[in-house]
DRENVEX-493087 format. One record per residue (C-alpha): residue number from 1; residue in three letters; chain; x, y, z. Coordinates in nm, 3 decimals. Layout:
% DRENVEX-493087
n	res	chain	c1	c2	c3
NUM	Ala	A	X	Y	Z
...
//
This chain:
% DRENVEX-493087
n	res	chain	c1	c2	c3
1	Met	A	-4.701	-12.028	-2.186
2	Leu	A	-5.092	-11.984	-2.173
3	Ser	A	-5.283	-12.084	-1.866
4	Lys	A	-5.572	-12.300	-1.880
5	Asp	A	-5.833	-12.022	-1.813
6	Lys	A	-5.688	-11.829	-2.114
7	Ile	A	-5.719	-12.143	-2.348
8	Leu	A	-6.089	-12.178	-2.253
9	Asn	A	-6.147	-11.815	-2.288
10	Ala	A	-6.002	-11.831	-2.636
11	Gly	A	-6.220	-12.124	-2.728
12	Ser	A	-6.525	-11.955	-2.613
13	Ser	A	-6.427	-11.651	-2.834
14	Val	A	-6.370	-11.878	-3.139
15	Arg	A	-6.731	-12.039	-3.064
16	Leu	A	-6.896	-11.715	-3.052
17	Leu	A	-6.688	-11.615	-3.338
18	Phe	A	-6.812	-11.903	-3.572
19	Gly	A	-7.169	-11.885	-3.408
20	Ala	A	-7.208	-11.490	-3.511
21	Ser	A	-7.311	-11.341	-3.831
22	Arg	A	-7.055	-11.277	-4.092
23	Lys	A	-7.024	-10.886	-4.015
24	Ala	A	-6.972	-10.977	-3.663
25	Arg	A	-6.719	-11.249	-3.722
26	Ile	A	-6.520	-10.978	-3.929
27	Ile	A	-6.535	-10.713	-3.675
28	Ser	A	-6.414	-10.968	-3.401
29	Ala	A	-6.142	-11.121	-3.605
30	Ser	A	-6.011	-10.761	-3.660
31	Ala	A	-6.014	-10.700	-3.291
32	Leu	A	-5.855	-11.025	-3.185
33	Phe	A	-5.561	-10.962	-3.455
34	Leu	A	-5.527	-10.599	-3.284
35	Ala	A	-5.494	-10.742	-2.937
36	Ala	A	-5.243	-11.009	-3.049
37	Cys	A	-5.031	-10.761	-3.208
38	Ala	A	-5.036	-10.519	-2.925
39	Phe	A	-4.953	-10.805	-2.688
40	Gly	A	-4.667	-10.923	-2.892
41	Ala	A	-4.519	-10.568	-2.932
42	Ala	A	-4.514	-10.532	-2.538
43	Gly	A	-4.362	-10.848	-2.500
44	Val	A	-4.050	-10.775	-2.711
45	Ala	A	-3.985	-10.397	-2.706
46	Pro	A	-3.610	-10.351	-2.544
47	Met	A	-3.534	-10.149	-2.268
48	Pro	A	-3.300	-9.826	-2.314
49	Pro	A	-2.939	-9.892	-2.183
50	Asp	A	-2.823	-9.774	-1.847
51	Pro	A	-2.585	-9.473	-1.905
52	Ser	A	-2.348	-9.593	-1.640
53	Asp	A	-2.266	-9.917	-1.869
54	Leu	A	-2.158	-9.673	-2.150
55	Pro	A	-1.793	-9.674	-2.242
56	Val	A	-1.602	-9.369	-2.126
57	Lys	A	-1.288	-9.263	-2.313
58	Ser	A	-1.030	-9.012	-2.148
59	Ile	A	-0.849	-8.767	-2.388
60	Thr	A	-0.531	-8.590	-2.237
61	Glu	A	-0.341	-8.305	-2.405
62	Glu	A	-0.064	-8.092	-2.271
63	Ile	A	-0.070	-7.692	-2.333
64	Ala	A	0.266	-7.543	-2.329
65	Leu	A	0.257	-7.204	-2.093
66	Pro	A	0.523	-6.926	-2.152
67	Ser	A	0.796	-6.952	-1.892
68	Leu	A	0.853	-6.646	-1.639
69	Ser	A	1.130	-6.512	-1.838
70	Glu	A	0.924	-6.518	-2.156
71	Gln	A	0.639	-6.325	-1.974
72	Ile	A	0.896	-6.058	-1.858
73	Ala	A	1.047	-6.030	-2.185
74	Ser	A	0.702	-5.970	-2.341
75	Leu	A	0.646	-5.696	-2.097
76	Gln	A	0.980	-5.526	-2.149
77	Thr	A	0.902	-5.519	-2.523
78	Lys	A	0.604	-5.283	-2.459
79	Glu	A	0.674	-4.918	-2.335
80	Gln	A	0.556	-4.868	-1.987
81	Leu	A	0.415	-4.491	-1.935
82	Tyr	A	0.332	-4.332	-1.616
83	Leu	A	0.111	-4.048	-1.497
84	Arg	A	0.208	-3.823	-1.223
85	Glu	A	0.021	-3.489	-1.106
86	Glu	A	0.169	-3.191	-0.912
87	Thr	A	0.032	-2.841	-0.819
88	Val	A	0.234	-2.547	-0.867
89	Arg	A	0.402	-2.434	-0.529
90	Ala	A	0.540	-2.050	-0.438
91	Gly	A	0.891	-2.030	-0.566
92	Asp	A	0.873	-2.301	-0.819
93	Thr	A	1.094	-2.301	-1.095
94	Leu	A	1.059	-2.527	-1.416
95	Gly	A	1.327	-2.777	-1.269
96	Thr	A	1.181	-2.778	-0.939
97	Leu	A	0.840	-2.851	-1.097
98	Leu	A	0.964	-3.126	-1.354
99	Asn	A	1.200	-3.306	-1.078
100	Arg	A	0.829	-3.356	-0.852
101	Leu	A	0.656	-3.488	-1.170
102	Gly	A	0.948	-3.742	-1.223
103	Val	A	1.071	-3.605	-1.557
104	Asp	A	1.431	-3.641	-1.600
105	Asp	A	1.471	-3.502	-1.955
106	Pro	A	1.694	-3.226	-2.031
107	Ala	A	1.564	-3.210	-2.408
108	Ala	A	1.206	-3.123	-2.298
109	Ala	A	1.316	-2.867	-2.072
110	Ala	A	1.516	-2.713	-2.307
111	Phe	A	1.209	-2.694	-2.539
112	Ile	A	0.963	-2.562	-2.278
113	Lys	A	1.222	-2.267	-2.223
114	Ser	A	1.265	-2.204	-2.596
115	Asp	A	0.912	-2.243	-2.722
116	Arg	A	0.670	-1.942	-2.695
117	Thr	A	0.348	-2.138	-2.632
118	Ala	A	0.523	-2.399	-2.390
119	Tyr	A	0.697	-2.127	-2.177
120	Ala	A	0.329	-2.060	-2.062
121	Ile	A	0.420	-2.335	-1.801
122	Leu	A	0.655	-2.104	-1.608
123	Gln	A	0.375	-1.851	-1.567
124	Leu	A	0.123	-2.055	-1.411
125	Arg	A	0.015	-1.925	-1.081
126	Thr	A	0.034	-2.118	-0.738
127	Gly	A	-0.195	-2.390	-0.697
128	Lys	A	-0.258	-2.473	-1.068
129	Arg	A	-0.232	-2.856	-1.142
130	Val	A	0.015	-3.007	-1.410
131	Gln	A	0.009	-3.362	-1.557
132	Ala	A	0.305	-3.528	-1.688
133	Gln	A	0.324	-3.868	-1.873
134	Ile	A	0.661	-4.028	-1.864
135	Asp	A	0.837	-4.345	-1.966
136	Gly	A	1.045	-4.574	-1.716
137	Asp	A	1.367	-4.353	-1.784
138	Gly	A	1.174	-4.040	-1.678
139	Arg	A	1.153	-3.918	-2.052
140	Leu	A	0.848	-3.657	-2.094
141	Lys	A	0.581	-3.827	-2.335
142	Arg	A	0.307	-3.547	-2.253
143	Leu	A	0.257	-3.261	-2.040
144	Thr	A	-0.074	-3.077	-1.983
145	Ala	A	-0.173	-2.784	-1.792
146	Thr	A	-0.467	-2.523	-1.779
147	Val	A	-0.341	-2.184	-1.887
148	Gly	A	-0.510	-1.817	-1.807
149	Asp	A	-0.678	-1.659	-1.511
150	Gly	A	-1.013	-1.643	-1.373
151	Gly	A	-1.068	-1.322	-1.587
152	Asn	A	-0.971	-1.442	-1.952
153	Ala	A	-1.084	-1.756	-2.140
154	Leu	A	-0.892	-2.060	-2.004
155	Lys	A	-0.699	-2.287	-2.257
156	Asn	A	-0.541	-2.625	-2.233
157	Leu	A	-0.165	-2.633	-2.279
158	Val	A	-0.045	-2.980	-2.423
159	Ile	A	0.328	-3.070	-2.483
160	Ser	A	0.390	-3.381	-2.667
161	Arg	A	0.662	-3.570	-2.781
162	Gln	A	0.685	-3.746	-3.117
163	Gly	A	1.037	-3.946	-3.111
164	Glu	A	1.278	-3.655	-3.035
165	Arg	A	1.042	-3.398	-3.166
166	Phe	A	0.831	-3.170	-2.940
167	Thr	A	0.527	-2.996	-3.011
168	Ala	A	0.314	-2.746	-2.798
169	Ser	A	-0.046	-2.662	-2.875
170	Glu	A	-0.343	-2.474	-2.700
171	Ala	A	-0.700	-2.537	-2.711
172	Thr	A	-0.999	-2.364	-2.535
173	Ala	A	-1.088	-2.543	-2.192
174	Thr	A	-1.426	-2.695	-2.118
175	Ile	A	-1.533	-2.505	-1.826
176	Glu	A	-1.832	-2.640	-1.627
177	Arg	A	-2.074	-2.372	-1.454
178	Arg	A	-2.261	-2.491	-1.141
179	Ile	A	-2.462	-2.321	-0.896
180	Glu	A	-2.398	-2.335	-0.529
181	Met	A	-2.592	-2.254	-0.217
182	His	A	-2.460	-2.161	0.112
183	Ser	A	-2.586	-1.978	0.429
184	Gly	A	-2.378	-1.869	0.737
185	Glu	A	-2.424	-1.702	1.078
186	Ile	A	-2.265	-1.376	1.227
187	Arg	A	-2.033	-1.452	1.510
188	Ser	A	-1.801	-1.131	1.478
189	Ser	A	-1.803	-1.030	1.140
190	Leu	A	-1.914	-1.092	0.759
191	Phe	A	-1.595	-1.218	0.626
192	Ala	A	-1.547	-1.441	0.931
193	Ala	A	-1.903	-1.611	0.881
194	Thr	A	-1.824	-1.656	0.502
195	Asp	A	-1.506	-1.817	0.581
196	Ala	A	-1.649	-2.045	0.825
197	Ala	A	-1.890	-2.145	0.552
198	Gln	A	-1.621	-2.176	0.291
199	Ile	A	-1.760	-1.895	0.074
200	Pro	A	-1.481	-1.730	-0.149
201	Asp	A	-1.419	-1.362	-0.051
202	Asn	A	-1.541	-1.203	-0.375
203	Val	A	-1.870	-1.353	-0.323
204	Ala	A	-1.874	-1.211	0.057
205	Ser	A	-1.763	-0.884	-0.114
206	Gln	A	-2.081	-0.905	-0.321
207	Ile	A	-2.307	-0.963	-0.054
208	Val	A	-2.176	-0.622	0.082
209	Asp	A	-2.256	-0.438	-0.236
210	Met	A	-2.616	-0.611	-0.249
211	Phe	A	-2.715	-0.510	0.095
212	Ser	A	-2.504	-0.178	0.146
213	Thr	A	-2.817	0.071	0.093
214	Asn	A	-3.009	-0.102	0.368
215	Ile	A	-2.705	-0.257	0.607
216	Asp	A	-2.417	-0.060	0.740
217	Phe	A	-2.193	-0.398	0.771
218	Ala	A	-1.931	-0.179	0.985
219	Ser	A	-2.204	-0.110	1.247
220	Asp	A	-2.534	-0.267	1.192
221	Leu	A	-2.424	-0.628	1.218
222	Arg	A	-2.580	-0.816	1.525
223	Arg	A	-2.448	-1.162	1.658
224	Gly	A	-2.680	-1.425	1.538
225	Asp	A	-2.774	-1.243	1.228
226	Arg	A	-2.812	-1.500	0.918
227	Phe	A	-2.754	-1.531	0.549
228	Asn	A	-2.831	-1.769	0.272
229	Val	A	-2.660	-1.673	-0.065
230	Val	A	-2.655	-1.835	-0.412
231	Tyr	A	-2.387	-1.806	-0.636
232	Glu	A	-2.214	-1.936	-0.982
233	Thr	A	-1.878	-2.120	-0.975
234	Phe	A	-1.653	-2.248	-1.264
235	Trp	A	-1.495	-2.562	-1.299
236	Gln	A	-1.244	-2.728	-1.523
237	Asn	A	-1.171	-3.106	-1.514
238	Gly	A	-1.305	-3.139	-1.174
239	Asn	A	-1.076	-2.847	-1.062
240	Phe	A	-1.223	-2.528	-0.900
241	Ile	A	-1.132	-2.209	-1.118
242	Arg	A	-1.312	-1.913	-0.960
243	Ala	A	-1.646	-1.794	-0.811
244	Gly	A	-1.859	-1.588	-1.034
245	Arg	A	-2.177	-1.362	-0.974
246	Val	A	-2.416	-1.386	-0.678
247	Leu	A	-2.730	-1.481	-0.828
248	Ala	A	-2.925	-1.435	-0.510
249	Gly	A	-2.893	-1.339	-0.142
250	Glu	A	-3.103	-1.303	0.181
251	Phe	A	-2.976	-1.115	0.501
252	Ile	A	-3.156	-1.131	0.827
253	Asn	A	-3.018	-0.833	1.041
254	Ala	A	-3.172	-0.738	1.369
255	Gly	A	-3.486	-0.937	1.290
256	Arg	A	-3.532	-0.760	0.941
257	Thr	A	-3.527	-0.987	0.645
258	Tyr	A	-3.361	-0.835	0.310
259	Gln	A	-3.362	-1.017	-0.020
260	Ser	A	-3.232	-0.976	-0.370
261	Val	A	-3.219	-1.157	-0.703
262	Trp	A	-3.020	-1.097	-0.987
263	Phe	A	-3.190	-1.046	-1.330
264	Glu	A	-3.103	-0.905	-1.669
265	Glu	A	-3.367	-0.737	-1.887
266	Ala	A	-3.333	-0.799	-2.257
267	Gly	A	-3.090	-0.542	-2.419
268	Lys	A	-3.000	-0.398	-2.085
269	Gln	A	-2.730	-0.448	-1.812
270	Gly	A	-2.846	-0.689	-1.535
271	Gly	A	-2.912	-0.567	-1.154
272	Tyr	A	-3.054	-0.681	-0.851
273	Tyr	A	-3.410	-0.673	-0.740
274	Thr	A	-3.648	-0.756	-0.467
275	Phe	A	-3.880	-1.068	-0.488
276	Asp	A	-4.165	-0.808	-0.597
277	Gly	A	-3.976	-0.696	-0.883
278	Lys	A	-3.852	-0.369	-0.758
279	Ser	A	-3.462	-0.249	-0.834
280	Leu	A	-3.214	-0.215	-0.543
281	Lys	A	-3.003	-0.013	-0.767
282	Lys	A	-3.035	0.360	-0.715
283	Ala	A	-3.089	0.570	-1.040
284	Phe	A	-2.785	0.805	-0.978
285	Leu	A	-2.442	0.736	-0.822
286	Lys	A	-2.371	0.954	-0.515
287	Ser	A	-2.027	1.081	-0.676
288	Pro	A	-1.927	1.042	-1.032
289	Leu	A	-1.567	0.996	-0.906
290	Glu	A	-1.457	0.670	-0.732
291	Phe	A	-1.205	0.849	-0.513
292	Ser	A	-1.227	1.198	-0.438
293	Arg	A	-1.324	1.484	-0.164
294	Ile	A	-1.566	1.745	-0.180
295	Ser	A	-1.381	2.081	-0.231
296	Ser	A	-1.698	2.308	-0.258
297	Gly	A	-2.045	2.205	-0.156
298	Phe	A	-2.411	2.314	-0.314
299	Ser	A	-2.422	2.669	-0.147
300	Met	A	-2.333	3.026	-0.166
301	Arg	A	-1.976	3.112	-0.192
302	Val	A	-1.726	3.361	-0.316
303	His	A	-1.658	3.281	-0.661
304	Pro	A	-1.266	3.197	-0.685
305	Ile	A	-1.243	3.377	-1.000
306	Ser	A	-1.475	3.667	-1.023
307	Gly	A	-1.478	3.747	-0.638
308	Gln	A	-1.832	3.781	-0.645
309	Trp	A	-2.067	3.631	-0.372
310	Lys	A	-2.291	3.371	-0.566
311	Arg	A	-2.490	3.065	-0.541
312	His	A	-2.277	2.745	-0.632
313	Lys	A	-2.530	2.522	-0.826
314	Gly	A	-2.331	2.198	-0.797
315	Ile	A	-2.064	1.989	-0.605
316	Asp	A	-1.685	2.039	-0.694
317	Phe	A	-1.502	1.718	-0.646
318	Ala	A	-1.127	1.738	-0.605
319	Ala	A	-0.918	1.489	-0.793
320	Pro	A	-0.587	1.451	-0.987
321	Thr	A	-0.590	1.555	-1.358
322	Gly	A	-0.689	1.230	-1.569
323	Thr	A	-0.923	1.081	-1.307
324	Ala	A	-1.205	0.904	-1.494
325	Ile	A	-1.541	1.076	-1.457
326	Arg	A	-1.837	0.814	-1.467
327	Ala	A	-2.187	0.876	-1.583
328	Ala	A	-2.414	0.897	-1.280
329	Gly	A	-2.703	0.740	-1.409
330	Glu	A	-2.839	0.570	-1.732
331	Gly	A	-2.939	0.808	-1.991
332	Thr	A	-2.859	1.007	-2.342
333	Val	A	-2.590	1.221	-2.404
334	Asp	A	-2.749	1.572	-2.468
335	Phe	A	-2.421	1.768	-2.515
336	Val	A	-2.040	1.739	-2.560
337	Gly	A	-1.835	2.033	-2.607
338	Arg	A	-1.699	2.343	-2.461
339	Gln	A	-1.951	2.572	-2.270
340	Asn	A	-1.795	2.930	-2.151
341	Gly	A	-1.677	2.888	-1.770
342	Tyr	A	-1.753	2.513	-1.758
343	Gly	A	-1.481	2.431	-2.036
344	Asn	A	-1.527	2.085	-2.175
345	Val	A	-1.843	1.958	-2.060
346	Val	A	-2.082	1.677	-2.102
347	Ile	A	-2.466	1.684	-2.039
348	Ile	A	-2.642	1.386	-1.985
349	Lys	A	-3.041	1.359	-1.998
350	His	A	-3.204	1.084	-1.783
351	Trp	A	-3.560	0.945	-1.748
352	Asn	A	-3.838	1.154	-1.587
353	Asn	A	-3.697	1.512	-1.631
354	Tyr	A	-3.349	1.438	-1.474
355	Ser	A	-3.013	1.570	-1.613
356	Thr	A	-2.653	1.568	-1.503
357	Thr	A	-2.375	1.770	-1.600
358	Tyr	A	-2.001	1.738	-1.581
359	Ala	A	-1.765	2.022	-1.639
360	His	A	-1.381	2.119	-1.658
361	Met	A	-1.282	1.777	-1.810
362	Ser	A	-0.937	1.763	-1.960
363	Arg	A	-1.048	1.546	-2.229
364	Phe	A	-1.355	1.340	-2.321
365	Ala	A	-1.377	0.976	-2.324
366	Lys	A	-1.306	0.827	-2.675
367	Gly	A	-1.623	0.780	-2.872
368	Ile	A	-1.849	0.988	-2.651
369	Arg	A	-2.084	1.178	-2.872
370	Lys	A	-2.438	1.351	-2.873
371	Gly	A	-2.727	1.116	-2.880
372	Met	A	-2.533	0.784	-2.779
373	Lys	A	-2.692	0.595	-2.473
374	Val	A	-2.477	0.562	-2.176
375	Ala	A	-2.517	0.316	-1.866
376	Gln	A	-2.455	0.414	-1.515
377	Gly	A	-2.076	0.400	-1.433
378	Asp	A	-1.951	0.445	-1.806
379	Val	A	-1.648	0.647	-1.831
380	Ile	A	-1.762	0.980	-2.009
381	Gly	A	-1.453	1.200	-1.969
382	Tyr	A	-1.141	1.287	-1.726
383	Val	A	-1.086	1.531	-1.434
384	Gly	A	-0.924	1.858	-1.578
385	Ala	A	-0.906	2.233	-1.515
386	Thr	A	-1.069	2.367	-1.833
387	Gly	A	-1.281	2.664	-1.842
388	Trp	A	-1.315	2.887	-1.519
389	Ala	A	-1.131	2.666	-1.287
390	Thr	A	-0.820	2.734	-1.040
391	Gly	A	-0.721	2.363	-1.039
392	Pro	A	-0.807	2.018	-1.140
393	His	A	-1.146	1.911	-1.012
394	Leu	A	-1.498	1.793	-1.144
395	His	A	-1.763	2.036	-1.114
396	Tyr	A	-2.103	1.817	-1.108
397	Glu	A	-2.462	1.935	-1.136
398	Phe	A	-2.766	1.733	-1.064
399	Arg	A	-3.108	1.887	-1.206
400	Val	A	-3.470	1.824	-1.200
401	Asn	A	-3.704	1.983	-1.466
402	Asn	A	-3.364	2.196	-1.523
403	Glu	A	-3.360	2.318	-1.157
404	Pro	A	-3.058	2.258	-0.980
405	Arg	A	-3.050	2.022	-0.681
406	Asp	A	-2.803	1.932	-0.420
407	Pro	A	-2.701	1.569	-0.506
408	Met	A	-2.597	1.500	-0.174
409	Ser	A	-2.923	1.568	0.005
410	Ile	A	-3.181	1.477	-0.241
411	Gln	A	-3.372	1.134	-0.231
412	Val	A	-3.236	0.962	-0.505
413	Pro	A	-3.491	0.742	-0.672
414	Asn	A	-3.421	0.382	-0.742
415	Val	A	-3.425	0.250	-1.115
416	Gln	A	-3.760	0.200	-1.273
417	Pro	A	-3.922	-0.118	-1.162
418	Leu	A	-3.989	-0.437	-1.407
419	Ala	A	-4.304	-0.448	-1.589
420	Gly	A	-4.494	-0.656	-1.837
421	Ala	A	-4.349	-0.957	-2.002
422	Glu	A	-4.005	-0.895	-1.814
423	Leu	A	-4.164	-0.873	-1.490
424	Gln	A	-4.325	-1.209	-1.565
425	Arg	A	-4.000	-1.354	-1.650
426	Phe	A	-3.846	-1.240	-1.334
427	His	A	-4.133	-1.420	-1.151
428	Asn	A	-4.008	-1.741	-1.291
429	Val	A	-3.654	-1.661	-1.182
430	Ala	A	-3.758	-1.553	-0.848
431	Ala	A	-3.959	-1.858	-0.788
432	Asp	A	-3.660	-2.087	-0.836
433	Ile	A	-3.481	-1.872	-0.598
434	Lys	A	-3.734	-1.884	-0.323
435	His	A	-3.747	-2.248	-0.367
436	Arg	A	-3.370	-2.272	-0.295
437	Phe	A	-3.381	-2.032	0.009
438	Ala	A	-3.665	-2.275	0.159
439	Leu	A	-3.418	-2.569	0.119
440	Leu	A	-3.145	-2.365	0.294
441	Asn	A	-3.354	-2.270	0.562
442	Ala	A	-3.507	-2.624	0.640
443	Arg	A	-3.161	-2.770	0.626
444	Asp	A	-3.044	-2.529	0.899
445	Glu	A	-3.338	-2.603	1.117
446	Gly	A	-3.276	-2.948	1.085
447	Thr	A	-2.919	-2.899	1.186
448	Lys	A	-3.025	-2.689	1.503
449	Leu	A	-3.246	-2.981	1.587
450	Ala	A	-3.001	-3.244	1.574
451	Ser	A	-2.747	-3.032	1.788
452	Lys	A	-2.980	-3.021	2.062
//
């Protein structure tokens, strides 16, 4: 209900309305109409319902779950397979190996013994790993192993079963090459130090070969001498296969530091170099035979056949007939054939007017011919007693500008140093090795500080 004040105010508005001009009356009337509509709308708009007042309806439905016996039956309908891995032990037979793998399958054992490819399982070396996949009854489903040794291409051997039929196949194994860095300190011997650092023996032997021209490892080693070595290793399926070549070495002996880096020139055999690109390899071997003794030196002597006193222009190495003769240095074959008292002889010309002669051979190496290139250490023939010889031996001559020199006393030069583009490529390799050595030295210093 409207109050008295509101009615009076409305009357005043009516009076004002009728007393105003026609235009003003129209505007005022419109304003009053809109206000009344707004007031009416505000008065009658309903409020939204309270959610708590809404009706709630519950729906319940039962879901059937399989019983325990049904779950077990479902699992039993699916074949359960098991994977076992074992390493080959010394004295293992096929039976003992399969038994440790959980294989109880006479048919599988018979197949392995009869199949030429599968039989390689019986030739695995001690320590090799074998994996077998079997079912709940011990029947073999699949057997895998890596066959071949470090010197040959490794292959993965797979024996698989389809129903009652077995098959065996080989595939080239994927080999991963890694670079490893280790350091060590001499306490008693080099091999004791490498064992303590878990460095393989063939890597230790390469360290000896690298530095043997500067260090006598039998007498020069001192307690506290240190070394760093970078070498390659090969892995297959995460298993260590073998250690490869030493890529760089650093040896500190009696306060002096010796360093070497492996580098391969394009089209040539690789070798070890100092960090400034100078080869550590001597241009010529001291002896063309690996195992021999000197039976006659470079001196005056009575010739064993003529009986005359004359100068012996070479060195005689006594060795059994058939012993391999190696090229003393890299060069070109200048002569292959027979020469009077020399018998079967090979002459090789080397760089800088050096030449070497190998006489009294029983036979030449297969394929050796005039004009062919030979590398240091290549077999060129075999020890014999052809020509003027009283017994099997090698007569070896070393000449400079065609003048005979004593190979046992001459200062043998090193292989020619690197130059040009190859030297620049070598510097890139050496820079990486220097960084690795710096890391090893920093680690060792940190270990020493931590132990104090």
